[in-house]
Structures are given as C-alpha cells and as structure tokens.
C-alpha positions as a printed NumPy array, in Angstrom:
array([[ 46.699, -81.053, 110.989],
       [ 50.27 , -79.801, 111.157],
       [ 49.8  , -78.515, 114.693],
       [ 48.563, -81.996, 115.627],
       [ 51.726, -83.759, 114.468],
       [ 51.078, -84.163, 110.733],
       [ 53.865, -81.85 , 109.579],
       [ 53.821, -83.328, 106.089],
       [ 50.109, -82.548, 105.565],
       [ 49.942, -81.197, 101.995],
       [ 48.648, -77.844, 100.875],
       [ 46.247, -77.588,  97.953],
       [ 47.405, -79.315,  94.784],
       [ 46.693, -77.857,  91.383],
       [ 45.982, -80.314,  88.595],
       [ 44.95 , -79.795,  85.017],
       [ 41.323, -78.929,  85.774],
       [ 40.924, -78.54 ,  89.547],
       [ 42.548, -77.461,  92.752],
       [ 42.311, -79.946,  95.65 ],
       [ 44.129, -81.552,  98.556],
       [ 45.724, -84.873,  97.667],
       [ 46.61 , -87.045, 100.641],
       [ 49.666, -89.311, 100.408],
       [ 48.937, -93.046, 100.419],
       [ 50.895, -93.516, 103.659],
       [ 48.214, -91.537, 105.535],
       [ 45.702, -94.35 , 105.039],
       [ 45.519, -96.423, 108.175],
       [ 47.899, -94.177, 110.109],
       [ 46.872, -93.872, 113.76 ],
       [ 48.616, -90.512, 114.006],
       [ 46.642, -89.237, 111.003],
       [ 43.352, -90.621, 112.357],
       [ 43.887, -88.888, 115.732],
       [ 44.788, -85.587, 114.057],
       [ 41.789, -85.872, 111.711],
       [ 39.465, -86.36 , 114.645],
       [ 40.936, -83.318, 116.41 ],
       [ 40.608, -81.171, 113.271],
       [ 37.249, -82.482, 112.059],
       [ 35.495, -79.212, 112.915],
       [ 37.686, -77.425, 110.337],
       [ 37.123, -79.924, 107.535],
       [ 34.819, -79.063, 104.668],
       [ 31.536, -80.907, 104.848],
       [ 29.087, -82.029, 102.249],
       [ 26.702, -79.283, 103.367],
       [ 25.833, -76.723, 100.757],
       [ 28.138, -73.768, 100.453],
       [ 26.262, -70.701, 101.637],
       [ 25.544, -67.747,  99.348],
       [ 28.025, -65.629, 101.351],
       [ 30.723, -68.289, 100.888],
       [ 29.912, -68.506,  97.172],
       [ 30.423, -64.734,  96.955],
       [ 33.851, -65.164,  98.581],
       [ 34.804, -67.757,  95.953],
       [ 33.639, -65.413,  93.186],
       [ 35.798, -62.633,  94.668],
       [ 38.781, -64.986,  94.771],
       [ 38.292, -65.876,  91.086],
       [ 38.031, -62.169,  90.204],
       [ 41.213, -61.594,  92.21 ],
       [ 43.052, -64.267,  90.189],
       [ 42.017, -62.555,  86.962],
       [ 43.013, -59.137,  88.325],
       [ 46.474, -60.552,  89.05 ],
       [ 47.002, -61.501,  85.425],
       [ 45.445, -64.958,  85.269],
       [ 43.407, -64.27 ,  82.144],
       [ 40.859, -67.007,  81.618],
       [ 40.8  , -68.105,  85.258],
       [ 37.335, -69.657,  85.648],
       [ 34.59 , -68.806,  88.055],
       [ 33.942, -71.449,  90.684],
       [ 31.469, -74.247,  90.07 ],
       [ 29.286, -75.369,  92.975],
       [ 27.838, -78.871,  93.038],
       [ 26.757, -81.252,  95.818],
       [ 28.282, -79.084,  98.524],
       [ 31.627, -78.939,  96.74 ],
       [ 33.431, -76.217,  94.865],
       [ 35.802, -76.629,  91.924],
       [ 37.678, -74.324,  89.61 ],
       [ 37.844, -76.12 ,  86.231],
       [ 41.094, -74.665,  84.956],
       [ 41.453, -74.252,  81.198],
       [ 43.993, -76.305,  79.277],
       [ 47.31 , -74.579,  79.042],
       [ 47.021, -72.565,  82.256],
       [ 50.459, -72.9  ,  83.836],
       [ 49.697, -73.609,  87.474],
       [ 53.403, -73.76 ,  88.271],
       [ 54.235, -70.307,  86.917],
       [ 55.413, -67.694,  89.376],
       [ 52.509, -65.466,  88.323],
       [ 49.942, -68.175,  89.111],
       [ 51.562, -69.069,  92.424],
       [ 51.744, -65.41 ,  93.525],
       [ 48.128, -64.776,  92.51 ],
       [ 46.945, -67.904,  94.351],
       [ 48.864, -66.914,  97.483],
       [ 47.158, -63.506,  97.501],
       [ 43.682, -64.494,  96.366],
       [ 43.103, -67.593,  98.476],
       [ 43.07 , -65.256, 101.476],
       [ 39.648, -64.063, 100.281],
       [ 38.214, -67.496, 101.045],
       [ 37.355, -67.909, 104.747],
       [ 39.643, -70.219, 106.696],
       [ 38.357, -73.773, 106.88 ],
       [ 36.714, -73.78 , 103.47 ],
       [ 38.265, -75.664, 100.534],
       [ 41.09 , -73.686,  98.881],
       [ 41.461, -71.293, 101.825],
       [ 44.921, -70.418, 103.078]])
C-alpha cells in the first residue's frame, strides 16, 4: 500500500485483546486508497481457511513471543479463516519488551498473512 502512494497506511495495531490493522476513517471513499487496494489485493488476507502450515507458523510466532519474555502470550485462535491472539488483561503492548519481541517474532509469519511484517 505504501509503495502505491498510501504512505500513511498503518501497521498492525495492538488493542486489549487482539492485534489487527485499523484503517483511518479518511481512507473510506478515497480514490487513491481504492486504487492502491486494487493493486495490492493479491497480498490481502482472504476469508479462506488458514492452512495447517500457516497455523504452524503462527504457533511458532506465539512461542517466539514467550521465549522473548512475554509470559502468558496466548496461542493463536483460528476461526472463519481469521486468526487472533486474545491478549490477557494487563499485558503491556506498549512496553519496549513487547515491541521488541513483536518485531522479531512477526518475521516467522509469512509475508502477506495477517500480523506478518
């Protein structure tokens, strides 16, 4: 998206219980965003089921988070072709430790899948 003119396209956002991409409201109806989305559609996650190999990659990423000090980091949950990490209450997603672990571990998820780098 950034290489197609959407320089302000956000990275993954971490909320209380999940990690996801949150699009700014100004993207809605934007011709520039629509054109970039069309060009990048092949990279977007689909509602197709996540393959067993991809599920294994998510499990490795969760193990990686725990190995980098994120005690209590959950395993991924797979439902309706989506993946979520229901983060426990109190996990500080803004801590330097969390941010460093995420930067390292998201590389275990193949590019183009949700939460990949």
